[in-house]
N, C-alpha and C positions, 0 to 999 in steps of 0.2 A: 692363466685362469682369468676369466672375465669377472671384473668386479660387480658385486650386486648392485642393482639399481637402488637409488635412495628411496626411503619410505615416502609414501604420499603424505602431503600435509592434510591434517584433519580439520574439517569444518562440519557444522550441522545446523539444523533449524531447531530451536528450542521453543516450546510452547505448551499449551494445555487447552484444547486437544492439539495433536500434531500428526496423528496417523494418516490423516487425509492429505498431507502436504505433498505437492509434486516438486518441491524444490530439489530433492536429491536427483531426480531425473533431469531436471533443467541444468543443474550444475555439472552433472556427468556429461551432458551434451556439450556444454561450454568447454569442459576440459578436453574432450576429444577434438574440438575445433582448434583449440589453441596449443595443444600439446602440454598443458599444465598438468602436473601430477597432484591430484587432490582426491581425498576420500571424504564424501559428504553424506551425512546421515540425518537421522531424526533423534531427538532426545525429548521425552515426555517429562515435564517438570511438575512436581507437586505444587499445588496452588500456594502453599505457604513456604515453599522451599526453592524459589527461583535462584536467589543469590548463591546459595550453597551449591546448587546444581551447576551453575555457570562456573563457579570457582573450581569445582572438581573437574569439569571438562577442560578448563584452561590448564590446571595443574597436571592433567594427564598428557599434556603436550600439544593440544589443539592450537590452531592459529587464529581462529575466529569463529563467529556464529551469527546466524540470523535469529531474530527474535520475533515471535508472533504473539497473538492474543493469549493471555491478557497482561503481558509483561513489558510492554514497550516503554511505559513511563518509568518503571523500576530499572530497566536496562540503562536508560539514560543517566539515572542517578548513580549507578554503579561505576561509571567510567571516570577516569581521571581527566580525560580530555574529550572535547566534543566538537564536531563540525558545526558550522554556522547553521545549517538546516536542522540538525538535531537540537541545538541550543534553542532555536526559535520554536520548534515543536515541543520541546521538553519531553520528547519521546524518541526512542531509537529502535530501529529494526535490524541493526547491525552492530556487532562489537568486533574489534580487531585487537588481539592480545599482543600488543607491542611490548618490547622489553622495558621501555620507559613509562609504561602505564597503558591501561586499556583505552582504546579510541572508540567513541560512539558516533554513529552516523545514522542518517535516515534517508533511504533511497526510495521510499514509497512514493513521495510526491513527484519526483522526476520520472519515476516509472509510469505513474498515471498520466502525466502530461504527455509523455512520448507516445503512450498507447492511444490517447485521445487524438492527438494531432497527426501522428504518423500511421498508427494502426487503423483508427476509425476515419481518418482524413478530415477531422473537424478542427479548425483553428479555434483557439480559446480567445484570441484577441477580440475585444468588443462584444463578447457574449455575456448573457445573464446566466449565472450558475447558482444552483441550489445544492448545498452540501448538507446532507442529512446525517447527523451524528456529531458528537463532540468528544469522543474517546481518543484512544491512541491512534487509530487509523485516520480519523479526521484531522487530528493535530499534525500528523506526518505529511499530509498532502496539501494543507491549506497554504503554506508559504510558497511552494512552487506553483500552485494554481494562480495565486495573486501575481507572481512574477511573470506569468504568461500573458498578462495584460487584459483580463476580462473587464467588461464595463462594470460589473457588480457581482459580488458573491454574498449570498445569504446563508448563514449557518443556522440550521433548524435542529432542535433537539427536544426530547421529551422533558428534560430538565433544563429550562431556559437559562438558569444561572450558569450552567456549564458552557453553553453556547456563548453567553455573554463574556465569560472569562477567556474563552479561546479567541473571541473577536478582539477583546481588549489587548491581549498579548500581541496580536498581529496588526493593530491599528496603524502604527507608524510604518510598518512594512507595506501595508495596503496603500497608504498615502504616497509613499515613495514610488510606487508602481502605478499610480493613477487609477486605482480600482476602488469603487465604493464597497464598503464592507459593513454588514449588519447581522444581527442575531434575532431569532424569534423562537417561540414555542413551536413544536412540531405541528400542532393542530392549526396554527396560524399561517402555515406556509402557503396554503392556497390563496389566502387573502393578500399576503405580501406579494405573490406573483402578479397580482393585478389581472387585467383582461388579457394580456399577451402570453402569460406563462413564462417559464424558464427555458432557455435554449438547451441547457445541459443540467440533468439531475443526477446526483451521485449519492448512492447509498453506502455510507461508511459506518453503519450501525451494526450491532451484533444480532439484529433481527434475523438475518439469514441463517446464522448458526443455530438460532433458537426456533426456526421454523415459523416465525411470526410475520404477519403482514404489517406494512406501514400504513397509517391512516392518512394517505395523501389522495386528494381528489384528482381526477384526470385533468382538471383545469390547471394544475400545477405545471403541466407540460405545454410548451409552445408547439405549434404545428411542426412536424418533422424533427422534434427534439431528440437529443441523444440521452438515453438513460443507461447509466453504468452502475452495476453492483460491484463493489470492490472484492466480494467473494466470488468463487467460481464453482463449477460443478452443480450438483443437485441443490446445494444450499442457496444458490442465487436464483433458482427458478421461480419462486413466488414473486419476487420483485420484477424479474424479467417478463413474466406472464402479464403482470399488471401493466407494464410499460407497453408491451405489444398490443394489448387490448385497447390502450388509449391512443394507438397510432404512432408511438415513438419507435425510434431505432433502439433496440435493446442489445446491450453488450455486457458480458460478464467480466470478471477481473482477471481472467487467465492471461490476457495480453499485458496487463499491468504487472502481474506476477513475473512474467518473463523479463520485462523491461527493468523492474527493480532488481531482479537477480543479476542481470547483466551489469548494472551499475555497482552492485555489491562485489561482483567478480572483479571489476576494475579496481575498486578500493582495496581489495585483498591482494590481487595478483598483478595489477598494472597492465592488464590486457583487456581490451574491449571486444567481447564476442559478438557475432552476428545473431540477432534475435529472430528475424523473420523465419528462417528455416526451422528453428526450434519450436516456435509457436505453431507453424504449419504442421509439424509432426504431432504435436499434442492434440491439435484439433482433429487430425486424421484418426488418432487413437480413439478420441471421443466418439467420432462418427461410426467407427467400426465396433465399438463396444455394444454388447447385447442390451 
């Protein structure tokens, strides 16, 4: 009698909202590539019940989870151990339920850097970067952005004190990597850009989810600048439309999503999947959609 195959290891993305997430399809594709047996789903968390939901998921035998808005700061605090990048961000998009304590990591930043440099073909070294937002998404990407060697990164936010706190936490990291780092109010971003504008503008705010426009002047963008919304799908369209109208190269966050998922897959399974065919398949699905 042939022995039964072992049960697939369970993972999921936890957040609020979460129904839109394409992470299950991405991880299913990675599993097919690598031969890893995983079952990856979605878990909607009550806004006041994230910790209890994660605990119940782990107690049910799951091996780990991704974490999306608005729980990335809370996820980091729940873990007994943290990677250097999660500790710097004070935010996590990944938990691994190890026997000796939960492990928190943040793969958002390396996912964004890989998508900018490999997917969009734009090197970050020596560039002027505007990062809009100071929440969990911005915190997760700032460290890896600085490590890529830009000339300067400016963090702009509607609440300048939050941007200043994020910059203060990364000040030593920025100095170690030779990058100038500053904070400003969102409405001041155009003035800070000066006459030349920013080479790369990154929207890491919740404005996309809320359907709100960002009050950024076209002068924020340098000629042929790259503008990236960390969201993807219809939510990213207002920012991308603004960028295209201003003559910039517009890119949504789907490539970043695939790249950060590949890094998460590696953290969980020790296998690094190929990202290009997965992203190509997702883009083809989007083009074919009515």
